[in-house]
C-alpha positions in Angstrom: 58.9 113.3 -119.7 61.4 115.6 -118.0 60.7 116.4 -114.3 61.6 120.1 -114.6 62.1 123.3 -116.5 64.5 126.2 -116.0 63.1 129.8 -115.8 63.7 133.4 -115.0 61.7 135.2 -112.2 60.1 138.2 -113.5 58.5 139.6 -110.6 55.3 139.5 -108.3 51.8 140.8 -108.8 48.3 139.5 -107.9 45.2 137.9 -109.2 41.7 137.6 -108.1 40.3 133.9 -107.9 37.0 132.9 -109.0 35.7 133.0 -105.4 36.9 136.5 -105.3 40.0 136.0 -103.1 43.1 138.0 -104.0 46.2 135.7 -104.5 49.7 137.0 -104.6 51.5 135.3 -107.5 55.0 135.1 -108.8 55.4 135.6 -112.6 58.1 133.2 -114.2 59.3 133.0 -117.9 59.9 129.3 -117.9 61.4 127.8 -121.1 61.5 126.9 -123.8 64.8 124.7 -122.9 66.8 122.8 -125.0 68.5 119.4 -124.4 71.9 119.9 -124.9 73.2 116.4 -123.5 71.9 113.1 -122.5 73.4 111.2 -119.8 72.7 107.4 -119.5 73.4 105.1 -116.6 75.9 103.2 -118.8 78.0 105.9 -119.6 77.7 108.2 -116.7 76.7 106.3 -113.8 73.0 107.9 -113.8 70.2 109.1 -116.1 69.9 112.9 -116.6 69.2 115.6 -119.1 71.4 118.7 -119.7 69.3 121.4 -120.6 69.9 125.1 -121.7 68.2 128.3 -121.1 68.5 131.9 -122.0 70.4 133.2 -125.1 74.0 134.3 -125.0 76.4 136.0 -127.5 78.8 133.8 -129.3 81.7 136.0 -128.3 80.9 135.5 -124.6 81.0 131.6 -125.0 84.5 129.7 -124.3 85.6 127.4 -126.7 84.8 124.2 -124.7 81.2 125.2 -124.6 81.2 126.4 -128.3 82.1 122.7 -129.1 79.5 121.5 -126.8 76.8 123.4 -128.2 77.7 122.8 -131.8 76.3 119.4 -131.5 72.9 120.8 -131.3 73.3 123.6 -134.1 74.2 127.2 -133.7 72.5 127.9 -130.4 74.3 129.1 -127.2 72.8 129.2 -123.9 73.2 131.3 -120.7 72.4 128.7 -118.2 72.9 125.0 -118.3 71.4 122.6 -115.3 70.8 118.7 -115.3 67.5 117.2 -114.3 67.1 113.5 -113.4 65.0 111.3 -115.8 63.7 107.7 -115.5 64.2 106.8 -119.4 66.7 109.0 -121.3 66.0 107.2 -124.4 62.8 109.2 -124.7 64.7 112.4 -125.5 67.0 113.6 -128.4 69.7 116.3 -128.6 68.2 119.9 -129.6 64.6 118.6 -128.3 62.6 121.6 -126.7 61.4 121.3 -123.2 58.1 123.4 -122.6 55.6 124.1 -120.0 53.4 121.3 -121.5 54.6 119.1 -118.6 52.7 121.0 -115.8 48.9 121.6 -115.4 47.1 124.5 -113.8 46.5 123.5 -110.2 49.6 121.3 -109.8 52.1 121.5 -106.9 55.6 122.1 -107.7 58.8 123.1 -106.0 61.0 126.1 -106.9 64.6 126.3 -106.4 66.7 129.6 -106.7 69.5 131.6 -105.2 68.3 134.0 -102.6 69.4 137.9 -102.5 72.6 138.4 -101.1 72.5 141.1 -98.2 76.3 140.9 -97.2 77.6 140.8 -93.7 74.7 141.2 -91.3 74.2 141.4 -87.6 72.2 138.7 -85.5 68.9 141.0 -85.6 68.7 141.1 -89.3 70.4 137.5 -89.9 68.4 135.6 -87.3 65.6 137.7 -86.1 67.1 138.5 -82.7 65.4 140.9 -80.4 67.3 144.3 -79.5 68.5 145.2 -76.0 67.2 147.9 -73.8 67.9 151.5 -74.6 67.7 152.7 -71.0 69.4 152.6 -67.7 72.9 153.0 -69.3 72.5 149.9 -71.5 74.9 149.7 -74.6 73.7 146.4 -75.7 71.2 147.6 -78.4 71.9 145.2 -81.3 74.7 142.8 -80.0 74.2 139.2 -79.7 74.9 139.0 -76.1 76.9 135.9 -74.6 78.0 133.3 -76.7 79.3 130.7 -74.3 80.7 130.1 -70.6 84.4 130.3 -69.8 84.6 127.4 -67.6 82.6 124.9 -69.6 82.5 124.3 -72.4 85.1 126.9 -72.6 84.5 127.2 -76.3 81.9 128.6 -78.8 79.6 125.7 -80.0 79.5 124.9 -83.6 76.4 126.5 -85.2 76.0 129.3 -82.8 73.9 132.0 -84.5 76.1 135.0 -84.9 76.6 137.9 -87.4 78.2 136.8 -90.8 77.2 136.4 -94.4 73.4 136.4 -95.1 71.6 135.5 -98.3 73.1 134.3 -101.5 72.5 130.7 -100.8 70.3 128.0 -102.7 66.8 127.6 -101.4 64.2 125.5 -102.3 60.3 126.2 -101.6 58.0 123.1 -102.0 54.4 122.7 -102.5 53.8 125.7 -104.6 50.6 125.9 -106.6 50.3 126.8 -110.2 47.6 129.4 -110.6 47.8 129.9 -114.5 49.9 128.7 -117.4 50.2 131.0 -120.6 52.0 128.7 -123.1 52.1 131.1 -126.0 54.3 133.5 -123.8 56.2 130.9 -121.9 54.9 132.3 -118.6 53.7 130.4 -115.4 51.9 132.0 -112.5 52.9 130.5 -109.1 51.1 131.2 -105.8 53.2 132.8 -103.2 56.8 133.9 -103.3 60.0 132.2 -104.9 63.6 132.7 -103.8 65.9 135.1 -105.5 65.8 138.7 -107.0 63.8 139.5 -110.5 65.7 138.2 -113.4 67.2 135.6 -111.2 67.3 132.1 -112.8 65.1 129.4 -111.1 64.6 125.5 -111.4 60.8 124.3 -111.6 60.5 120.7 -110.7 57.4 118.3 -110.2 56.9 117.3 -106.5 58.2 113.9 -105.6 55.7 111.3 -104.6 56.7 111.5 -101.1 56.3 115.3 -100.9 52.8 115.4 -102.4 
């Protein structure tokens, strides 16, 4: 059994639980994914599955990928990812990976790329407080002092400063599966996940140490 699947974030909504509590949930279209390559420890140094998700027009696929996809038929995929497996002999090229690996109530981890917010200041990027707006102060949204002149006479590496915010890979662990709708390839996860709507996400089973 694979330990993960690819999906697309559709957005957020809410559900009422059996006890009447309102649960904010994220709706994810997960799979079906197709096994496009099987990697073994003997040939590649590790055991893994390469799976494809999402349709792509043939004219938008380059020649190397066309040859790669030709091994499994006439399907072309928008996204390719690898997932580690213990026994790659259990899988075949062209095999479909579906939501059957997950159960309602199970805890999972979801990885995605966060929204890119461009160049941002320290208040938006790091949550700094603004300065006073009275008594002639001009230090409204500036970071303030970033170091001393005598010692260490330099800016310490990792100092929180303005810069690129977002557009980075993030993983949220221990999310609960609220509902699975296999016929529609839809999974509902309690809480928020990284990325914008239509963003690609990786859904994985929790490792034993994280449960």
